C-alpha positions as CSV (number, residue, x, y, z in Angstrom):
1,M,76.8,-52.1,9.3
2,S,74.1,-53.5,11.4
3,T,71.0,-55.0,9.7
4,S,67.9,-56.1,11.5
5,S,64.4,-57.1,10.4
6,P,61.5,-55.8,12.4
7,P,58.2,-57.6,12.0
8,P,56.6,-57.1,8.6
9,S,53.8,-55.2,10.2
10,A,56.1,-52.7,12.0
11,V,56.0,-48.9,11.4
12,A,58.9,-46.6,11.6
13,V,58.4,-43.1,13.1
14,I,61.2,-40.6,12.2
15,G,61.2,-37.8,14.9
16,A,60.4,-37.9,18.6
17,G,58.8,-34.6,19.0
18,V,55.2,-34.6,20.2
19,T,53.8,-35.4,16.7
20,G,56.0,-38.5,16.3
21,L,55.6,-39.7,19.9
22,T,51.8,-39.3,19.7
23,A,51.6,-41.3,16.5
24,A,53.9,-44.0,18.0
25,Y,51.8,-44.2,21.1
26,Q,48.5,-44.6,19.1
27,L,50.0,-47.3,17.0
28,V,51.4,-49.3,20.0
29,R,48.0,-48.9,21.6
30,S,46.5,-50.5,18.5
31,G,48.9,-53.4,18.6
32,V,51.3,-52.2,15.9
33,P,55.1,-52.7,16.5
34,V,56.9,-49.4,16.3
35,R,60.4,-48.0,16.1
36,V,61.0,-44.3,16.8
37,F,64.2,-42.7,15.5
38,E,65.4,-39.4,17.0
39,T,68.6,-37.5,16.2
40,A,68.6,-35.7,19.6
41,A,69.5,-37.3,22.9
42,Q,66.1,-36.5,24.4
43,V,62.5,-36.5,23.3
44,G,60.2,-33.6,22.8
45,G,61.9,-31.4,20.2
46,P,61.4,-27.8,21.3
47,V,59.1,-28.8,24.2
48,Q,61.8,-28.6,27.0
49,T,61.4,-27.8,30.7
50,E,64.0,-27.2,33.4
51,Q,63.2,-27.6,37.1
52,T,65.7,-26.3,39.6
53,S,66.2,-27.6,43.1
54,D,65.2,-24.2,44.6
55,G,61.8,-24.0,43.0
56,W,62.1,-22.4,39.6
57,L,60.4,-24.0,36.5
58,I,61.6,-22.7,33.1
59,E,60.0,-23.5,29.8
60,S,62.5,-22.9,27.0
61,G,60.0,-23.7,24.2
62,P,56.2,-23.4,24.4
63,N,54.9,-22.0,27.7
64,S,51.3,-23.3,27.6
65,L,48.9,-25.5,25.7
66,L,45.5,-24.4,24.4
67,L,43.4,-27.5,25.0
68,G,40.1,-27.6,23.0
69,D,40.4,-30.5,20.6
70,A,38.3,-33.4,21.7
71,A,40.7,-36.0,20.3
72,V,43.6,-34.5,22.2
73,T,41.5,-34.3,25.4
74,R,40.8,-38.0,25.0
75,L,44.5,-38.7,24.5
76,F,45.2,-36.9,27.8
77,D,42.6,-39.0,29.5
78,E,44.2,-42.2,28.3
79,L,47.7,-41.0,29.3
80,G,46.5,-40.1,32.8
81,L,47.4,-36.4,32.3
82,S,43.9,-34.9,32.5
83,A,43.7,-35.3,36.2
84,R,47.0,-33.5,36.7
85,L,46.4,-30.5,34.3
86,Q,46.9,-27.0,35.7
87,V,44.5,-24.5,34.2
88,A,45.9,-21.0,33.7
89,A,45.1,-18.5,36.4
90,G,42.0,-16.4,35.7
91,S,44.1,-13.3,35.5
92,A,45.8,-14.8,32.4
93,R,42.8,-13.6,30.4
94,K,44.2,-10.1,30.9
95,R,46.6,-9.1,28.2
96,F,48.8,-6.0,27.9
97,L,49.8,-4.0,24.9
98,V,52.5,-1.3,24.7
99,R,51.2,2.0,23.3
100,K,53.4,5.1,23.2
101,G,55.8,3.5,25.7
102,E,53.0,2.7,28.2
103,V,51.9,-0.8,29.2
104,L,48.1,-0.8,28.9
105,A,45.5,-3.6,29.4
106,L,43.6,-4.7,26.4
107,P,39.8,-4.1,26.8
108,T,37.7,-7.1,27.9
109,S,34.3,-5.5,27.9
110,P,32.3,-3.1,25.6
111,L,32.7,-0.3,28.1
112,A,36.5,-0.8,28.4
113,F,36.7,-0.8,24.6
114,V,35.0,2.5,24.4
115,S,37.3,4.1,26.9
116,T,40.6,2.5,26.1
117,P,43.3,4.8,24.8
118,L,44.9,1.9,22.9
119,F,42.9,2.7,19.7
120,S,41.7,5.9,18.1
121,G,38.1,6.9,17.8
122,A,38.3,6.3,14.1
123,A,39.6,2.7,14.7
124,K,36.8,2.0,17.1
125,R,34.2,3.2,14.7
126,R,35.8,1.2,11.9
127,L,35.5,-2.0,13.9
128,L,31.8,-1.3,14.6
129,R,31.2,-0.6,10.9
130,E,32.9,-3.9,10.0
131,V,30.3,-5.9,12.0
132,I,27.6,-4.3,9.8
133,R,29.2,-4.1,6.4
134,G,31.8,-6.9,6.2
135,R,32.8,-7.9,2.6
136,G,30.9,-8.6,-0.5
137,A,31.7,-11.7,-2.6
138,P,33.7,-14.5,-1.0
139,R,37.4,-14.3,-1.5
140,S,39.0,-16.9,-3.7
141,A,42.7,-16.0,-3.8
142,D,44.8,-16.1,-0.7
143,V,46.1,-12.8,0.8
144,S,48.3,-11.9,3.6
145,V,46.7,-11.7,7.0
146,A,47.7,-8.1,7.2
147,A,46.0,-7.3,3.9
148,L,42.8,-9.1,5.0
149,V,42.6,-7.4,8.3
150,A,43.4,-4.0,6.8
151,E,40.6,-4.4,4.3
152,H,38.1,-5.0,7.1
153,L,39.4,-2.9,10.0
154,G,42.0,-0.5,8.6
155,Q,45.7,-0.1,9.0
156,E,45.6,1.0,12.6
157,W,44.3,-2.4,13.7
158,V,47.0,-4.1,11.8
159,D,49.8,-2.0,13.3
160,T,48.5,-1.8,16.8
161,A,46.9,-5.2,17.4
162,L,47.5,-7.7,14.6
163,Q,51.2,-7.2,14.2
164,P,52.2,-7.8,17.9
165,F,49.7,-10.7,18.0
166,V,51.3,-12.3,15.0
167,S,54.8,-11.7,16.6
168,G,53.6,-13.5,19.7
169,I,52.3,-16.6,17.9
170,Y,54.5,-17.0,14.8
171,A,57.4,-14.5,15.5
172,G,56.3,-13.6,12.0
173,D,55.6,-10.8,9.5
174,P,51.8,-10.3,9.0
175,S,52.4,-8.7,5.6
176,R,53.9,-12.1,4.4
177,L,51.9,-14.7,6.4
178,S,49.1,-16.4,4.5
179,A,45.6,-15.7,5.9
180,K,44.4,-19.0,4.5
181,H,47.1,-21.3,5.9
182,G,48.5,-19.2,8.8
183,F,45.2,-18.1,10.3
184,P,42.5,-20.5,9.0
185,Q,40.0,-19.4,11.6
186,V,40.2,-15.8,10.4
187,W,40.0,-17.0,6.8
188,E,37.0,-19.2,7.4
189,A,35.2,-16.4,9.4
190,E,35.4,-14.2,6.4
191,Q,34.3,-17.0,4.1
192,R,31.4,-17.8,6.4
193,S,30.0,-14.4,7.0
194,G,31.8,-11.8,5.0
195,S,32.6,-10.0,8.3
196,L,35.5,-11.1,10.5
197,I,33.6,-10.2,13.7
198,R,30.3,-11.8,12.7
199,G,32.1,-14.9,11.3
200,M,34.1,-15.4,14.5
201,L,31.0,-15.0,16.6
202,A,29.1,-17.5,14.4
203,G,31.9,-20.0,14.6
204,A,31.9,-19.8,18.4
205,K,28.1,-20.2,18.5
206,A,28.3,-23.3,16.2
207,R,31.0,-24.8,18.5
208,R,28.7,-24.3,21.5
209,Q,25.7,-25.8,19.7
210,R,27.9,-28.9,19.0
211,G,28.6,-29.2,22.7
212,E,32.3,-28.4,22.3
213,P,33.9,-27.2,25.5
214,R,35.7,-23.8,25.5
215,A,39.4,-24.2,25.0
216,R,41.5,-24.0,28.2
217,M,45.0,-22.9,28.6
218,V,46.8,-25.6,30.5
219,S,50.1,-27.0,31.6
220,L,51.4,-29.7,34.0
221,P,53.0,-29.3,37.4
222,E,56.3,-30.5,36.0
223,G,55.9,-28.3,32.8
224,L,55.0,-29.2,29.3
225,H,57.9,-31.6,28.8
226,G,55.8,-33.9,30.9
227,I,53.7,-34.5,27.7
228,P,56.4,-36.0,25.5
229,R,58.0,-37.7,28.5
230,T,54.8,-39.5,29.3
231,L,54.2,-40.5,25.7
232,A,57.8,-41.9,25.5
233,E,57.3,-43.8,28.8
234,K,54.2,-45.6,27.3
235,L,56.3,-47.0,24.5
236,P,58.1,-50.3,24.8
237,T,61.7,-49.8,25.9
238,E,63.2,-51.1,22.6
239,A,60.9,-48.9,20.5
240,L,62.8,-45.7,21.1
241,S,66.2,-45.0,19.4
242,L,67.6,-41.7,20.6
243,G,70.8,-40.1,19.2
244,T,70.1,-41.9,15.9
245,R,70.1,-40.0,12.7
246,V,68.1,-41.3,9.7
247,D,70.0,-40.5,6.4
248,A,68.1,-42.4,3.7
249,L,65.0,-44.4,2.9
250,R,65.2,-47.1,0.2
251,R,62.2,-48.8,-1.4
252,T,62.5,-52.6,-1.5
253,A,61.3,-54.9,-4.3
254,D,58.2,-55.8,-2.3
255,G,57.2,-52.1,-1.8
256,R,58.4,-51.8,1.8
257,W,60.9,-49.2,3.0
258,T,64.4,-49.7,4.4
259,V,65.5,-47.1,6.9
260,R,69.2,-46.4,7.0
261,W,70.4,-44.9,10.3
262,N,73.6,-43.8,11.9
263,R,74.3,-43.8,15.7
264,K,77.7,-42.6,16.9
265,G,79.4,-44.0,13.8
266,E,77.5,-47.3,13.8
267,T,75.2,-47.6,10.8
268,G,72.3,-49.9,10.2
269,D,69.3,-50.9,8.0
270,E,65.8,-51.8,9.2
271,T,62.8,-52.5,6.9
272,F,59.2,-51.4,7.5
273,G,55.9,-51.4,5.7
274,T,55.2,-47.8,6.6
275,V,57.3,-44.9,7.6
276,L,55.9,-41.7,9.3
277,L,58.0,-38.6,8.8
278,A,57.4,-36.2,11.8
279,L,60.3,-33.8,11.1
280,P,60.9,-30.1,10.6
281,A,61.2,-28.9,7.0
282,G,65.0,-28.8,6.9
283,A,65.3,-32.4,8.0
284,L,62.6,-33.5,5.5
285,A,64.5,-31.7,2.7
286,C,67.7,-33.5,3.4
287,L,66.3,-37.0,3.4
288,E,67.7,-39.1,0.6
289,I,64.9,-41.3,-0.8
290,D,64.9,-44.2,-3.2
291,E,68.4,-43.6,-4.6
292,P,71.6,-41.6,-3.9
293,D,71.2,-37.8,-4.0
294,H,67.5,-38.0,-4.7
295,R,65.7,-35.6,-2.3
296,P,62.1,-35.2,-3.4
297,L,61.3,-32.9,-0.5
298,G,64.3,-30.7,-1.1
299,S,62.1,-27.7,-1.9
300,L,60.9,-27.6,1.7
301,Q,64.3,-26.2,2.6
302,S,62.9,-22.8,1.4
303,I,60.3,-22.7,4.2
304,E,61.4,-19.8,6.4
305,Y,62.2,-20.6,10.1
306,P,63.3,-17.3,11.7
307,P,65.6,-17.5,14.8
308,V,64.1,-16.8,18.2
309,A,65.8,-16.5,21.6
310,S,64.0,-17.1,24.9
311,V,65.4,-15.4,28.0
312,F,64.0,-16.3,31.4
313,L,64.6,-13.8,34.2
314,G,63.8,-14.5,37.8
315,Y,63.5,-11.7,40.3
316,R,62.3,-11.1,43.9
317,Q,58.7,-9.7,43.7
318,E,59.7,-6.4,45.2
319,Q,62.1,-5.8,42.3
320,V,59.2,-5.5,39.8
321,R,56.9,-2.5,40.0
322,H,54.3,-3.9,37.6
323,P,51.8,-6.2,39.3
324,L,52.2,-8.8,36.5
325,D,48.4,-9.5,36.8
326,G,48.0,-11.0,33.3
327,F,49.3,-13.3,30.6
328,G,52.0,-10.9,29.4
329,V,52.8,-8.0,27.2
330,L,52.7,-7.7,23.4
331,I,54.7,-5.0,21.7
332,P,53.9,-3.4,18.3
333,E,56.8,-2.9,16.0
334,S,56.1,0.8,15.9
335,E,57.2,1.0,19.6
336,R,60.8,0.2,18.5
337,C,61.4,-2.1,21.4
338,R,64.1,-4.7,20.9
339,I,62.0,-7.7,22.1
340,L,58.9,-9.4,20.8
341,G,57.1,-9.6,24.1
342,V,57.1,-10.8,27.7
343,L,55.3,-13.6,29.3
344,F,54.4,-13.4,33.0
345,S,55.4,-17.0,33.6
346,S,54.9,-17.2,37.3
347,T,51.5,-15.6,37.0
348,L,50.2,-18.2,34.4
349,F,50.6,-21.3,36.5
350,P,51.6,-22.1,40.1
351,G,55.0,-23.5,41.0
352,R,57.0,-21.5,38.4
353,A,58.9,-19.5,41.0
354,P,59.9,-19.8,44.7
355,A,57.7,-18.0,47.2
356,G,58.2,-14.2,47.0
357,C,59.7,-14.4,43.5
358,V,58.4,-13.9,39.9
359,G,59.6,-15.2,36.6
360,L,59.5,-13.4,33.2
361,T,60.0,-15.0,29.8
362,V,61.3,-12.6,27.2
363,M,61.3,-13.4,23.5
364,L,63.6,-11.8,20.9
365,G,64.2,-12.2,17.2
366,G,61.6,-13.4,14.7
367,A,61.0,-12.6,11.0
368,L,61.2,-8.9,11.4
369,H,64.4,-8.9,13.4
370,P,66.2,-12.2,12.9
371,E,69.5,-10.7,14.0
372,R,68.2,-10.3,17.6
373,G,67.4,-14.0,17.7
374,R,71.1,-14.7,16.9
375,L,72.5,-12.5,19.6
376,A,75.1,-14.1,21.9
377,A,73.7,-15.1,25.3
378,P,75.2,-12.1,27.2
379,D,73.8,-9.7,24.6
380,A,70.4,-11.3,24.5
381,V,70.1,-11.3,28.3
382,G,71.3,-7.7,28.5
383,T,68.7,-6.6,25.9
384,A,66.0,-8.5,27.7
385,R,66.9,-6.9,31.1
386,E,67.0,-3.4,29.7
387,E,63.6,-3.7,28.0
388,V,61.8,-5.3,31.0
389,G,63.4,-2.6,33.2
390,R,61.9,0.1,31.1
391,L,58.5,-1.5,30.5
392,L,57.8,-3.1,33.8
393,G,59.8,-1.1,36.2
394,V,62.2,-4.0,37.0
395,V,65.3,-2.9,39.1
396,G,68.4,-4.7,40.2
397,E,70.1,-8.0,39.3
398,P,68.0,-11.1,38.5
399,I,68.2,-14.0,40.8
400,L,68.1,-16.5,38.0
401,V,68.9,-16.2,34.2
402,R,68.4,-18.8,31.5
403,H,69.0,-18.3,27.8
404,R,67.9,-20.6,25.0
405,A,68.4,-19.9,21.3
406,W,66.3,-21.6,18.6
407,P,68.1,-20.9,15.3
408,Q,65.2,-22.3,13.4
409,A,62.2,-21.7,15.6
410,I,58.8,-21.6,13.9
411,P,57.9,-22.4,10.3
412,Q,56.3,-19.4,8.6
413,Y,53.1,-20.2,6.6
414,N,53.8,-17.4,4.2
415,L,52.0,-16.6,1.0
416,G,52.7,-19.3,-1.5
417,Y,52.6,-22.0,1.1
418,D,50.2,-24.0,-1.1
419,A,53.3,-25.0,-3.1
420,F,54.9,-26.7,-0.1
421,L,51.7,-28.4,0.8
422,A,51.3,-29.7,-2.8
423,T,54.9,-31.0,-2.7
424,M,54.1,-33.1,0.4
425,E,50.9,-34.4,-1.1
426,S,52.7,-35.3,-4.4
427,F,55.5,-36.9,-2.4
428,E,53.1,-39.2,-0.6
429,R,51.3,-40.2,-3.9
430,N,54.7,-41.1,-5.5
431,H,56.0,-42.9,-2.4
432,P,53.3,-45.2,-1.1
433,G,54.0,-46.1,2.6
434,L,55.6,-42.7,3.4
435,L,53.5,-40.2,5.3
436,V,54.3,-36.7,6.4
437,G,52.9,-34.8,9.3
438,G,53.7,-32.2,12.0
439,H,54.2,-28.5,12.3
440,V,55.3,-28.1,8.7
441,R,51.9,-29.3,7.5
442,D,49.3,-29.3,10.3
443,G,49.7,-26.1,12.2
444,I,52.4,-24.8,14.6
445,A,50.6,-24.8,18.0
446,L,51.4,-27.6,20.4
447,S,47.8,-28.8,20.3
448,A,48.0,-28.9,16.5
449,C,51.2,-31.0,16.7
450,L,49.5,-33.5,19.1
451,S,46.5,-33.6,16.7
452,A,48.8,-34.2,13.8
453,G,50.3,-37.3,15.6
454,L,46.8,-38.7,16.0
455,K,46.0,-38.2,12.3
456,L,49.3,-39.7,11.2
457,A,48.6,-42.8,13.3
458,D,45.1,-43.1,11.8
459,R,46.5,-42.8,8.3
460,A,49.1,-45.5,9.0
461,L,46.4,-47.8,10.3
462,A,44.2,-47.1,7.3
463,L,47.0,-48.3,5.0
464,R,46.9,-51.7,6.8
465,R,43.2,-52.2,6.3
466,P,42.0,-54.2,3.2
467,S,40.8,-51.8,0.5
468,G,38.6,-54.1,-1.4
469,P,35.3,-55.8,-0.5
470,V,35.4,-58.6,2.0
471,G,33.6,-62.0,1.5
């Protein structure tokens, strides 16, 4: 057993995903000694990128970052990342949807909306009526996002547009996802205006009046793993402990916290004034706190994380009939495809494929079909190839194939998520000096995880400030 004593002012960060690394960076920048513990051998969590010697760039986790948060933008400025950002191609604004087996572009103008075959005349009229009628009294109880949208726009909009959109973001089931917690902008739009459409337009107008820039879809030339890698490089060398599992936290007599860790059979104790927990739900649930077999966050084990598989397929451009002139394809469940959707990876950002080649990222699995996310690699790749062949006119063997399975991919903010949030709030009240943040609490998007790290650091710094009057 190895025992060491960091400075009394030191903060422990458990988890070296983007939330934990962002929090650690902010604390170091404020002069606070930090120790970051990470079970894996690399930083970044699911934000992982592979670059091959012959010009392919493959994202096995998130494929882009929607940058609109002013605090995250400032963070990128400080890290020296802003000058190197790649903004998604203009064609990425174009999205495709499968309807009756055909890949059709979503309308981007009123005229295109009127003429699109994606929606029936009744569905189009229902949307126009929603702008006028909206809803009566503000809603108090949470509902599923499917129920909320159906009430405003009708079931066709749920089945044709909402469900594939939700699959693309959450790999989730809109009939179970909370409107309040899973889609707060939609929830707030209804609260603000009664109408989803009017509320979203009013929210956009308010952001413009505040001078907030429009969110941009971005990446880096080396891929998104450049973000956690840069954050890690800004930390002191001794601050980062990879391949180190934290098993327990013990409160000391003076109210500090001892972190018990295990690294390749070696165990150790280190004591800190504050501990930041930037972990997925399952890891939080397993943490032993205060005493043996006491796991106050154990109920978080019930948070659903459906499996998702990512298959990257590289082809010569002439092998693909579709021009790939957009972001990608969303697929309604009613189409009975065996994939969630396809991203046109080489269209989004430059440098994703060698000259004359294209790259497609195919997603499988999710809450509606978890068994597909668990397919063995050959089966997942075969399924992906068959579906892109049928939808996009792809022929022949791919030049490059990569498969990455995420057995627990994305936390589902399903109805009843209030109970999990309340558990985390109660946990912090009962364990002063322990703070929880990250995708289990603050939103699942990469930008939300970065923002969560900034908030965690601010909260840790606030604990260090005198609470009483000075003088």
